Backbone as JSON, one array per atom type, in Angstrom:
{
  "sequence": "MLFYRAALPLSPRTLNYLAGVIRRHRKAISSPWRRLNPGQQALLVVVHLCKGETFAELAAGFEVGLTTAWRYVRETVALLARRSATLDQALRRAKQTGYAFVVSDGTLIPIDRVAADRPYYSGKNKKHGMNVQVIAAPDGTPLWTSGSLPGSVHDLKAARIWGIIRRLETTGLITLADKGYAGAGRRVLVPYKGRKKPASQKTANSAHAKLRGPGERANAVLKTWRILRKLRCCPLRAGQIVKAILVLQTHEAG",
  "N": [[0.86, -1.22, -0.02], [0.59, 2.17, -0.92], [1.34, 5.5, 0.38], [0.48, 8.96, 0.61], [0.74, 12.55, 0.85], [-2.01, 14.76, 1.39], [-4.49, 17.35, 0.83], [-7.22, 19.23, 2.28], [-10.07, 21.24, 1.45], [-10.75, 22.83, 3.75], [-11.08, 24.79, 6.7], [-8.88, 24.93, 9.6], [-10.53, 25.62, 11.74], [-13.03, 24.48, 11.41], [-12.35, 21.79, 11.6], [-11.48, 21.79, 14.34], [-13.96, 22.49, 15.56], [-15.48, 20.2, 15.05], [-13.97, 18.31, 16.37], [-14.23, 19.23, 18.99], [-17.03, 18.65, 19.35], [-16.91, 15.75, 19.26], [-15.28, 15.34, 21.4], [-16.8, 16.21, 23.61], [-18.94, 14.49, 23.45], [-17.78, 12.04, 24.06], [-16.94, 12.42, 26.68], [-19.53, 12.66, 27.81], [-20.64, 10.25, 27.62], [-18.84, 8.73, 29.02], [-16.75, 7.47, 27.73], [-14.41, 4.9, 27.14], [-10.72, 4.51, 26.66], [-9.61, 5.2, 23.33], [-8.58, 4.25, 20.09], [-8.05, 6.48, 18.27], [-7.64, 9.9, 18.96], [-9.95, 12.66, 19.79], [-9.42, 14.74, 17.78], [-8.1, 13.29, 15.8], [-10.11, 11.5, 15.05], [-12.04, 13.22, 14.12], [-10.71, 14.27, 11.85], [-10.54, 11.98, 10.38], [-13.24, 11.56, 9.74], [-13.88, 13.91, 8.37], [-12.33, 13.55, 6.11], [-13.55, 11.35, 4.93], [-16.1, 12.34, 4.3], [-15.54, 14.61, 2.8], [-13.76, 13.81, 0.67], [-14.61, 11.41, -0.02], [-13.53, 8.96, 0.48], [-13.21, 5.39, 0.89], [-14.07, 3.06, 3.5], [-12.09, 1.21, 3.74], [-9.82, 2.53, 2.71], [-9.79, 4.61, 4.51], [-9.21, 3.15, 6.91], [-6.69, 2.06, 6.39], [-5.22, 4.43, 6.05], [-5.41, 5.78, 8.55], [-4.58, 3.87, 10.2], [-6.24, 2.0, 11.6], [-8.71, -0.39, 12.43], [-10.99, -1.8, 10.0], [-13.69, -1.98, 10.96], [-13.73, -0.21, 13.06], [-13.12, 2.27, 11.74], [-15.57, 2.47, 10.28], [-17.36, 2.63, 12.45], [-16.5, 5.03, 13.73], [-17.18, 6.95, 11.84], [-19.91, 6.58, 11.44], [-20.85, 7.25, 14.1], [-20.06, 9.96, 14.33], [-21.26, 11.24, 12.24], [-23.94, 10.93, 13.02], [-23.94, 12.53, 15.46], [-23.47, 15.05, 14.29], [-25.64, 15.4, 12.59], [-27.77, 15.61, 14.39], [-27.36, 18.13, 15.3], [-28.21, 19.68, 13.27], [-30.32, 22.33, 11.96], [-33.87, 22.41, 12.54], [-36.8, 22.39, 10.51], [-38.63, 24.38, 11.17], [-36.98, 26.01, 12.68], [-35.13, 26.87, 10.67], [-36.84, 28.25, 8.95], [-37.84, 30.27, 10.51], [-35.45, 31.66, 11.18], [-34.86, 32.58, 8.66], [-36.86, 34.28, 8.13], [-36.39, 36.21, 10.24], [-33.98, 37.15, 9.37], [-34.71, 38.63, 7.21], [-35.07, 37.82, 4.62], [-36.34, 38.23, 1.3], [-37.52, 36.12, 0.0], [-37.28, 32.5, -0.03], [-35.67, 29.6, -1.46], [-36.87, 26.57, -2.69], [-35.92, 23.34, -3.41], [-35.39, 20.15, -4.91], [-33.09, 17.43, -4.66], [-31.14, 14.84, -6.12], [-29.52, 12.19, -4.54], [-27.12, 10.12, -5.67], [-27.05, 6.57, -5.52], [-25.57, 3.36, -4.88], [-26.94, 1.1, -6.44], [-28.72, -1.48, -8.06], [-30.6, -2.19, -11.24], [-32.92, -3.59, -10.43], [-33.9, -2.4, -8.16], [-36.42, -0.74, -8.11], [-37.86, 1.17, -6.52], [-36.02, 3.08, -5.88], [-35.24, 4.38, -8.17], [-35.0, 7.24, -10.18], [-37.01, 8.63, -12.44], [-36.82, 11.11, -13.58], [-34.14, 11.89, -13.26], [-32.89, 9.68, -14.4], [-31.48, 7.69, -12.97], [-30.46, 5.7, -10.14], [-31.25, 6.66, -6.74], [-31.6, 8.91, -3.78], [-34.11, 11.02, -2.8], [-33.67, 14.24, -1.61], [-34.85, 17.12, -0.01], [-34.09, 20.64, -0.22], [-33.86, 23.72, 1.34], [-33.02, 27.02, 0.56], [-31.26, 30.06, 0.98], [-31.69, 33.29, -0.83], [-29.16, 33.77, -2.03], [-28.08, 31.29, -2.34], [-27.13, 29.99, -0.13], [-27.26, 27.18, 1.81], [-30.03, 26.33, 3.89], [-31.57, 24.51, 5.12], [-32.05, 20.97, 5.21], [-33.89, 18.07, 4.24], [-34.92, 14.78, 5.47], [-34.35, 11.56, 3.82], [-35.9, 10.27, 0.85], [-36.93, 7.5, -1.31], [-35.77, 7.71, -4.61], [-37.8, 7.64, -6.58], [-39.86, 9.09, -5.57], [-41.78, 11.96, -6.17], [-40.96, 15.54, -6.31], [-42.79, 17.36, -5.27], [-44.54, 15.64, -3.72], [-42.62, 14.76, -1.89], [-42.12, 17.24, -0.53], [-44.5, 17.68, 0.61], [-44.63, 15.47, 2.34], [-42.61, 15.97, 4.14], [-43.58, 18.2, 5.36], [-43.2, 20.79, 4.43], [-44.77, 22.44, 2.84], [-46.94, 23.12, 4.54], [-45.66, 24.36, 6.64], [-44.61, 26.6, 5.33], [-46.97, 28.01, 4.78], [-47.7, 28.67, 7.38], [-45.61, 30.32, 8.35], [-45.65, 32.39, 6.45], [-43.71, 32.91, 4.57], [-42.47, 33.62, 1.26], [-41.8, 31.35, -1.36], [-39.7, 30.28, -3.97], [-39.76, 27.93, -6.56], [-39.24, 25.18, -8.8], [-41.05, 23.91, -11.74], [-41.79, 21.39, -10.91], [-43.0, 21.69, -8.5], [-45.61, 22.59, -8.76], [-48.87, 23.45, -7.78], [-48.43, 23.46, -5.11], [-49.39, 25.35, -3.49], [-50.28, 28.84, -2.54], [-48.1, 30.03, -1.47], [-45.88, 29.12, -2.68], [-44.23, 29.87, -5.4], [-44.12, 29.16, -8.83], [-42.89, 28.57, -12.19], [-44.77, 29.57, -15.22], [-46.54, 27.14, -17.09], [-46.43, 25.45, -20.34], [-46.22, 25.79, -23.91], [-47.0, 27.81, -25.78], [-46.97, 30.41, -24.58], [-48.22, 33.67, -23.48], [-46.5, 36.85, -23.92], [-46.28, 38.22, -21.42], [-46.2, 36.11, -19.61], [-43.9, 34.81, -20.38], [-42.05, 36.76, -19.81], [-42.37, 36.89, -17.06], [-41.58, 34.29, -16.2], [-38.86, 34.41, -17.03], [-37.9, 36.34, -15.16], [-38.45, 34.96, -12.81], [-36.77, 32.79, -13.08], [-34.23, 34.05, -12.86], [-34.17, 34.96, -10.39], [-34.5, 32.52, -8.9], [-32.35, 31.0, -9.74], [-29.67, 31.51, -8.45], [-30.25, 30.62, -5.81], [-30.64, 27.91, -6.22], [-28.14, 26.93, -6.44], [-27.41, 25.89, -4.02], [-27.58, 23.14, -3.79], [-25.44, 22.38, -5.52], [-23.33, 23.39, -3.87], [-23.58, 21.69, -1.58], [-22.89, 19.29, -2.82], [-20.25, 19.53, -3.32], [-18.93, 18.17, -1.48], [-17.62, 15.12, -1.76], [-18.59, 12.69, -0.98], [-21.31, 12.67, -1.5], [-21.61, 12.38, -4.19], [-21.95, 9.74, -4.95], [-23.4, 7.43, -3.03], [-22.34, 4.73, -1.04], [-23.4, 3.32, 0.95], [-25.92, 2.31, 3.27], [-28.97, 3.27, 1.8], [-30.85, 4.69, 3.32], [-29.5, 6.28, 4.99], [-28.83, 8.51, 3.65], [-30.09, 11.04, 4.07], [-29.35, 11.81, 6.68], [-26.61, 11.94, 6.45], [-26.43, 14.19, 4.64], [-27.48, 16.26, 6.29], [-25.48, 16.23, 8.28], [-23.3, 17.15, 6.75], [-24.27, 19.68, 6.05], [-24.23, 20.98, 8.48], [-21.43, 21.11, 8.92], [-20.7, 22.59, 6.65], [-22.02, 24.99, 6.97], [-20.79, 25.94, 9.36], [-18.16, 26.23, 8.36], [-18.54, 28.28, 6.44], [-19.39, 30.2, 8.11]],
  "CA": [[0.06, 0.04, 0.01], [1.32, 3.47, -0.96], [0.77, 6.65, 1.14], [0.81, 10.23, 0.06], [0.19, 13.64, 1.64], [-3.11, 15.43, 0.78], [-5.06, 18.57, 1.51], [-8.67, 19.33, 2.28], [-10.46, 22.54, 1.34], [-11.45, 23.27, 4.93], [-10.15, 25.53, 7.67], [-8.71, 24.24, 10.9], [-11.6, 26.0, 12.68], [-14.13, 23.55, 11.26], [-11.89, 20.59, 12.25], [-11.5, 22.01, 15.8], [-15.26, 22.41, 16.03], [-15.86, 18.79, 15.1], [-13.22, 17.63, 17.52], [-14.96, 19.5, 20.18], [-18.24, 17.85, 19.39], [-16.63, 14.46, 19.65], [-14.77, 15.24, 22.82], [-17.9, 16.35, 24.59], [-19.75, 13.29, 23.39], [-17.01, 10.98, 24.7], [-17.08, 12.8, 28.08], [-20.91, 12.49, 28.2], [-20.93, 8.72, 27.69], [-17.73, 8.17, 29.68], [-16.08, 6.59, 26.79], [-12.96, 4.43, 27.51], [-9.67, 4.91, 25.74], [-9.91, 4.82, 21.99], [-7.31, 4.26, 19.23], [-7.77, 7.77, 17.8], [-8.14, 10.97, 19.83], [-11.01, 13.32, 19.09], [-9.0, 15.48, 16.64], [-7.91, 12.4, 14.69], [-11.44, 10.99, 14.64], [-12.69, 14.35, 13.33], [-10.08, 14.34, 10.54], [-10.93, 10.76, 9.59], [-14.71, 11.73, 9.25], [-13.96, 14.89, 7.34], [-11.71, 12.97, 4.88], [-14.52, 10.48, 4.3], [-17.21, 13.1, 3.78], [-15.05, 15.54, 1.8], [-13.06, 13.23, -0.37], [-15.39, 10.24, -0.43], [-12.66, 7.75, 0.56], [-13.8, 4.24, 1.28], [-13.72, 2.68, 4.85], [-10.85, 0.44, 3.64], [-8.83, 3.48, 2.61], [-9.63, 5.35, 5.84], [-8.64, 2.24, 7.91], [-5.31, 1.98, 6.16], [-4.55, 5.72, 6.21], [-5.37, 6.12, 9.98], [-3.97, 2.7, 11.01], [-7.29, 1.42, 12.47], [-9.53, -1.54, 11.83], [-12.17, -1.5, 9.13], [-14.89, -1.81, 11.78], [-13.45, 1.04, 13.8], [-13.37, 3.4, 10.83], [-17.0, 2.56, 10.01], [-18.05, 3.1, 13.73], [-16.25, 6.45, 13.93], [-17.89, 7.79, 10.86], [-21.35, 6.5, 11.84], [-21.06, 7.9, 15.37], [-19.88, 11.42, 14.22], [-22.36, 11.74, 11.4], [-25.09, 11.05, 13.85], [-23.73, 13.72, 16.24], [-23.62, 16.29, 13.58], [-27.0, 15.43, 12.1], [-28.59, 16.09, 15.57], [-27.16, 19.65, 15.44], [-28.79, 20.45, 12.14], [-31.57, 23.04, 12.22], [-35.19, 21.83, 12.16], [-37.43, 23.23, 9.4], [-39.2, 25.5, 11.83], [-35.86, 26.94, 13.06], [-34.65, 27.45, 9.48], [-37.77, 29.21, 8.36], [-37.9, 31.31, 11.48], [-34.3, 32.4, 10.98], [-34.85, 33.19, 7.3], [-37.74, 35.45, 8.29], [-35.76, 37.14, 11.05], [-32.86, 37.72, 8.61], [-35.28, 39.51, 6.4], [-35.05, 37.44, 3.21], [-37.54, 38.53, 0.61], [-38.01, 34.89, -0.26], [-36.43, 31.37, -0.02], [-35.72, 28.74, -2.65], [-37.03, 25.2, -2.36], [-35.51, 22.49, -4.58], [-35.06, 18.81, -4.52], [-31.8, 17.07, -5.25], [-31.03, 13.36, -6.0], [-28.28, 11.73, -4.07], [-26.97, 8.86, -6.31], [-26.69, 5.5, -4.66], [-25.0, 2.19, -5.51], [-27.99, 0.11, -6.56], [-28.98, -2.13, -9.41], [-31.78, -1.88, -11.85], [-34.03, -4.23, -9.86], [-34.31, -1.61, -7.04], [-37.13, 0.21, -8.67], [-38.32, 2.4, -5.7], [-34.89, 4.09, -5.8], [-34.96, 4.87, -9.5], [-35.65, 8.49, -10.5], [-37.26, 8.78, -13.89], [-36.38, 12.45, -14.0], [-32.64, 11.9, -13.36], [-32.43, 8.45, -15.07], [-30.53, 6.91, -12.13], [-30.94, 5.3, -8.69], [-30.83, 7.66, -5.78], [-32.51, 9.22, -2.71], [-34.63, 12.36, -2.88], [-33.56, 15.11, -0.52], [-35.34, 18.51, -0.19], [-33.27, 21.6, 0.3], [-34.27, 25.13, 1.3], [-31.81, 27.87, 0.51], [-31.39, 31.59, 0.92], [-31.64, 33.86, -2.18], [-27.83, 33.75, -2.55], [-27.65, 29.97, -2.55], [-26.7, 29.44, 1.16], [-28.25, 26.17, 2.28], [-30.62, 26.71, 5.21], [-32.13, 23.33, 5.76], [-32.19, 19.73, 4.39], [-34.8, 17.07, 4.82], [-34.4, 13.39, 5.48], [-34.2, 11.11, 2.48], [-36.94, 9.35, 0.4], [-36.51, 6.85, -2.52], [-35.69, 8.61, -5.79], [-38.99, 7.59, -7.42], [-40.83, 10.06, -4.94], [-41.83, 13.29, -6.83], [-40.61, 16.58, -5.38], [-44.07, 17.84, -4.58], [-44.88, 14.65, -2.71], [-41.69, 14.85, -0.79], [-42.32, 18.52, 0.13], [-45.74, 17.48, 1.53], [-44.3, 14.48, 3.34], [-41.79, 16.6, 5.16], [-44.36, 19.27, 6.05], [-42.62, 22.02, 3.91], [-45.9, 23.28, 2.34], [-47.69, 23.47, 5.76], [-44.81, 25.31, 7.41], [-44.53, 27.83, 4.56], [-48.17, 28.7, 4.98], [-47.68, 29.15, 8.78], [-44.64, 31.43, 8.47], [-45.87, 33.41, 5.48], [-42.57, 33.11, 3.61], [-42.64, 33.33, -0.19], [-40.84, 30.4, -1.84], [-39.6, 30.03, -5.35], [-39.43, 26.58, -6.89], [-39.36, 24.84, -10.27], [-42.36, 23.39, -12.15], [-42.14, 20.23, -10.16], [-43.81, 22.06, -7.28], [-46.88, 23.17, -9.28], [-49.94, 22.89, -6.94], [-47.96, 23.45, -3.75], [-50.02, 26.39, -2.73], [-50.11, 30.12, -2.86], [-46.82, 30.61, -0.94], [-44.87, 28.55, -3.47], [-44.33, 30.43, -6.83], [-43.49, 28.3, -9.76], [-43.0, 29.15, -13.49], [-45.93, 29.2, -15.96], [-46.3, 26.0, -17.97], [-47.02, 25.52, -21.64], [-45.29, 26.19, -24.92], [-47.46, 29.02, -26.45], [-47.3, 31.39, -23.44], [-48.14, 35.04, -23.91], [-45.27, 37.57, -23.6], [-46.22, 38.54, -20.11], [-45.85, 34.92, -18.82], [-42.5, 34.6, -20.61], [-41.24, 37.72, -18.97], [-42.47, 36.46, -15.54], [-40.73, 33.17, -16.14], [-37.5, 34.83, -17.05], [-37.56, 37.0, -13.87], [-38.49, 33.87, -11.8], [-35.54, 32.05, -13.26], [-33.09, 34.81, -12.45], [-34.23, 34.96, -8.84], [-34.45, 31.16, -8.37], [-31.12, 30.37, -10.06], [-28.68, 31.52, -7.41], [-30.69, 29.87, -4.71], [-30.61, 26.47, -6.55], [-26.78, 26.53, -6.28], [-27.23, 25.29, -2.73], [-27.39, 21.73, -4.16], [-24.03, 22.2, -5.91], [-22.5, 23.64, -2.7], [-23.51, 20.52, -0.79], [-22.26, 18.28, -3.52], [-18.76, 19.66, -3.33], [-18.54, 16.99, -0.58], [-17.64, 14.07, -2.7], [-19.33, 11.49, -0.51], [-22.68, 12.76, -2.05], [-21.68, 12.02, -5.57], [-22.47, 8.41, -5.06], [-23.33, 6.78, -1.76], [-22.17, 3.21, -1.2], [-23.84, 2.8, 2.24], [-27.36, 2.14, 3.29], [-29.62, 4.47, 1.26], [-31.65, 5.32, 4.22], [-28.62, 7.17, 5.75], [-28.56, 9.7, 2.85], [-30.6, 12.33, 4.66], [-28.5, 12.07, 7.91], [-25.27, 12.43, 5.99], [-26.55, 15.47, 4.11], [-27.64, 17.03, 7.38], [-24.15, 16.38, 8.88], [-22.55, 18.02, 5.8], [-24.85, 21.0, 6.15], [-23.68, 21.57, 9.68], [-19.99, 21.52, 8.7], [-20.63, 23.6, 5.59], [-22.5, 26.27, 7.63], [-19.71, 26.4, 10.29], [-17.11, 26.69, 7.5], [-19.0, 29.51, 5.83], [-19.51, 31.3, 9.08]],
  "C": [[0.92, 1.23, -0.01], [0.57, 4.49, -0.21], [1.26, 7.99, 0.54], [0.16, 11.39, 0.97], [-0.99, 14.28, 0.77], [-3.65, 16.63, 1.59], [-6.54, 18.48, 1.33], [-8.94, 20.81, 2.2], [-11.24, 23.04, 2.51], [-10.54, 23.87, 5.86], [-10.1, 24.63, 8.94], [-9.82, 24.55, 11.94], [-12.71, 25.01, 12.65], [-13.73, 22.17, 11.9], [-11.92, 20.65, 13.71], [-12.99, 21.95, 16.36], [-15.75, 21.0, 16.11], [-15.21, 18.06, 16.19], [-13.81, 17.88, 18.81], [-16.25, 18.79, 20.44], [-18.03, 16.41, 19.82], [-16.15, 14.35, 21.06], [-15.83, 15.41, 23.87], [-18.74, 15.18, 24.68], [-19.08, 12.22, 24.15], [-17.12, 11.18, 26.21], [-18.5, 12.41, 28.68], [-21.16, 11.02, 28.41], [-19.82, 7.97, 28.45], [-17.01, 7.09, 28.91], [-14.72, 6.19, 27.25], [-11.98, 4.91, 26.48], [-9.96, 4.4, 24.36], [-8.53, 4.97, 21.21], [-7.0, 5.59, 18.7], [-8.36, 8.8, 18.83], [-9.22, 11.71, 19.14], [-10.67, 14.14, 17.81], [-8.74, 14.53, 15.47], [-9.16, 11.76, 14.17], [-12.08, 11.98, 13.76], [-12.16, 14.4, 11.9], [-10.47, 13.14, 9.75], [-12.45, 10.97, 8.97], [-14.65, 12.76, 8.13], [-13.37, 14.44, 5.99], [-12.71, 12.11, 4.17], [-15.66, 11.36, 3.71], [-16.71, 14.02, 2.64], [-14.46, 14.94, 0.54], [-13.79, 11.87, -0.84], [-14.58, 8.92, -0.34], [-13.45, 6.61, 1.28], [-13.38, 3.93, 2.76], [-12.37, 1.9, 4.83], [-9.71, 1.44, 3.48], [-8.68, 4.26, 3.87], [-8.93, 4.4, 6.89], [-7.1, 2.17, 7.67], [-4.58, 3.32, 6.42], [-4.45, 6.14, 7.66], [-4.95, 4.93, 10.83], [-5.0, 2.24, 12.03], [-7.98, 0.3, 11.75], [-10.62, -0.98, 10.96], [-13.43, -1.17, 9.99], [-14.89, -0.48, 12.53], [-13.7, 2.27, 12.98], [-14.79, 3.61, 10.54], [-17.84, 3.12, 11.28], [-17.84, 4.55, 13.97], [-17.09, 7.32, 13.05], [-19.4, 7.74, 11.17], [-21.68, 7.3, 13.1], [-21.02, 9.47, 15.18], [-20.94, 12.01, 13.3], [-23.69, 11.93, 12.23], [-25.04, 12.34, 14.81], [-24.0, 15.04, 15.55], [-25.08, 16.49, 13.07], [-27.96, 16.05, 13.17], [-28.51, 17.64, 15.76], [-27.7, 20.39, 14.26], [-30.12, 21.15, 12.46], [-32.79, 22.3, 11.78], [-35.79, 22.86, 11.13], [-38.0, 24.42, 10.0], [-38.09, 26.53, 12.24], [-35.29, 27.62, 11.84], [-35.5, 28.54, 8.89], [-37.93, 30.42, 9.27], [-36.64, 32.28, 11.26], [-34.26, 33.13, 9.64], [-35.77, 34.45, 7.42], [-37.07, 36.53, 9.24], [-34.59, 37.9, 10.26], [-33.36, 38.76, 7.56], [-35.15, 39.15, 4.88], [-36.4, 37.67, 2.53], [-38.24, 37.2, 0.19], [-36.9, 33.76, -0.01], [-36.59, 30.54, -1.23], [-35.87, 27.32, -2.24], [-36.64, 24.37, -3.67], [-35.11, 21.1, -4.09], [-33.83, 18.32, -5.25], [-31.76, 15.52, -5.15], [-29.59, 12.95, -5.57], [-28.07, 10.35, -4.7], [-26.56, 7.76, -5.35], [-26.23, 4.32, -5.5], [-26.02, 1.03, -5.48], [-28.18, -0.38, -7.99], [-30.47, -1.86, -10.0], [-33.12, -2.48, -11.24], [-34.68, -3.39, -8.66], [-35.19, -0.51, -7.56], [-37.55, 1.4, -7.8], [-37.21, 3.49, -5.62], [-34.7, 4.8, -7.06], [-35.79, 6.18, -9.7], [-35.8, 8.63, -11.97], [-36.72, 10.08, -14.37], [-34.85, 12.5, -14.24], [-32.08, 10.69, -14.06], [-31.39, 7.76, -14.29], [-31.1, 6.6, -10.79], [-30.46, 6.38, -7.72], [-31.92, 7.91, -4.74], [-32.76, 10.68, -2.88], [-34.44, 13.17, -1.55], [-34.01, 16.53, -0.79], [-34.52, 19.44, 0.48], [-33.88, 22.99, 0.13], [-33.1, 25.97, 1.47], [-32.22, 29.32, 0.61], [-31.28, 32.06, -0.5], [-30.28, 33.72, -2.82], [-27.27, 32.42, -2.66], [-27.1, 29.26, -1.27], [-27.67, 28.41, 1.6], [-28.71, 26.45, 3.71], [-31.03, 25.44, 5.95], [-32.23, 22.17, 4.74], [-33.09, 18.81, 5.08], [-34.07, 15.71, 5.01], [-34.48, 12.94, 4.07], [-35.45, 10.12, 2.21], [-36.43, 8.72, -0.88], [-36.64, 7.86, -3.64], [-36.96, 8.61, -6.65], [-40.02, 8.67, -6.85], [-40.67, 11.45, -5.76], [-41.54, 14.38, -5.77], [-41.71, 17.17, -4.65], [-44.45, 16.93, -3.49], [-43.92, 14.69, -1.55], [-41.81, 16.04, 0.09], [-43.5, 18.35, 1.12], [-45.41, 16.53, 2.65], [-43.53, 15.17, 4.49], [-42.39, 17.88, 5.78], [-43.88, 20.65, 5.57], [-43.78, 23.01, 3.52], [-46.65, 23.92, 3.56], [-46.94, 24.56, 6.52], [-44.62, 26.66, 6.71], [-45.74, 28.72, 4.75], [-48.21, 29.37, 6.43], [-46.79, 30.38, 8.9], [-44.86, 32.62, 7.51], [-44.68, 33.72, 4.55], [-42.94, 32.8, 2.08], [-41.56, 32.36, -0.64], [-40.87, 30.27, -3.33], [-39.18, 28.66, -5.57], [-39.63, 26.37, -8.43], [-40.75, 24.29, -10.52], [-42.76, 22.09, -11.41], [-42.93, 20.41, -8.95], [-45.17, 22.73, -7.58], [-47.97, 22.5, -8.35], [-49.55, 22.92, -5.5], [-48.65, 24.43, -2.87], [-49.62, 27.72, -3.12], [-48.79, 30.71, -2.47], [-45.64, 30.13, -1.76], [-45.06, 29.11, -4.9], [-43.57, 29.62, -7.8], [-43.72, 28.97, -11.25], [-44.3, 28.81, -14.26], [-45.63, 28.0, -16.85], [-46.88, 26.29, -19.39], [-46.06, 26.08, -22.69], [-45.69, 27.57, -25.48], [-47.96, 30.02, -25.39], [-47.36, 32.76, -24.01], [-46.76, 35.84, -23.35], [-45.19, 37.93, -22.12], [-45.77, 37.36, -19.28], [-44.45, 34.57, -19.11], [-41.59, 35.45, -19.83], [-41.26, 37.32, -17.44], [-41.53, 35.22, -15.34], [-39.26, 33.44, -16.1], [-37.04, 35.53, -15.67], [-37.56, 35.93, -12.74], [-37.18, 33.12, -11.82], [-34.25, 32.8, -12.69], [-33.01, 34.92, -10.96], [-33.99, 33.64, -8.27], [-33.04, 30.63, -8.55], [-30.08, 30.39, -9.02], [-29.02, 30.64, -6.22], [-30.52, 28.3, -4.97], [-29.12, 26.02, -6.53], [-26.51, 25.83, -4.99], [-26.87, 23.77, -2.91], [-25.91, 21.47, -4.59], [-23.11, 22.4, -4.77], [-22.38, 22.37, -1.9], [-22.8, 19.34, -1.53], [-20.87, 18.38, -3.81], [-18.13, 18.6, -2.4], [-18.7, 15.78, -1.38], [-18.43, 12.83, -2.3], [-20.79, 11.48, -1.2], [-22.79, 12.56, -3.5], [-22.06, 10.62, -5.87], [-22.28, 7.65, -3.69], [-23.23, 5.31, -1.95], [-22.57, 2.62, 0.15], [-25.32, 2.52, 2.12], [-28.04, 3.34, 2.77], [-30.36, 5.38, 2.3], [-30.82, 6.33, 5.11], [-28.33, 8.4, 4.94], [-28.93, 11.03, 3.54], [-29.73, 12.72, 5.88], [-27.17, 12.55, 7.46], [-25.35, 13.88, 5.37], [-26.69, 16.5, 5.21], [-26.3, 17.29, 8.11], [-23.29, 17.31, 8.07], [-23.02, 19.45, 5.89], [-24.35, 21.68, 7.34], [-22.25, 22.02, 9.56], [-19.91, 22.73, 7.67], [-20.99, 25.03, 6.28], [-21.47, 26.78, 8.62], [-18.53, 26.85, 9.46], [-17.41, 27.97, 6.93], [-19.0, 30.64, 6.81], [-18.12, 31.84, 9.63]]
}
């Protein structure tokens, strides 16, 4: 096995934050001695999420067992996901910040599945994956992410399952979304449909796209973490992993 030096596009501040989360957790559960200290465990998890390295590669690089690497990642991802903002908290913060609107969009997290797994197949994206809903600020800053549903679930249905439509009505926030959310309610503005639209509707769609476009970059921001380019773990963990990444991304941006 060959080894080499590598770099991560993250600041030491984010690594120290994660190490502190792990350290406090170990103290709370009176954890016995471990092979890696909190800082090393934090680095192992960040490497896995940021670079998408396999557990075998992590185990070799950090000189721990395969099971230990898996357990460290699973434990830390759960700790981070619990620190992710709830939908109510995210919408309340958006309103307090004074955003004129938020952007709602669904993204598919590709998974390692075969053609027989039809519930996970997204006809829209032509691949297997998990549907995750993302709410972002007008500038594309991710504010909240949902849990995960099979890729065959339509965005509008997913938004209703996670209570997004109901919460938007309660908070009174205007939301911009694509045509997949048509019928979501008066608080969710979507483009006009149809080919032979009058000039007024075409102008409205153009303005809608210009406002919505930057917000939809939130999905691209999250997917700079390579683990989300193709998950090779249990598909049901997709939502938890995205939430963990959102916590780290928010801390890094702050």
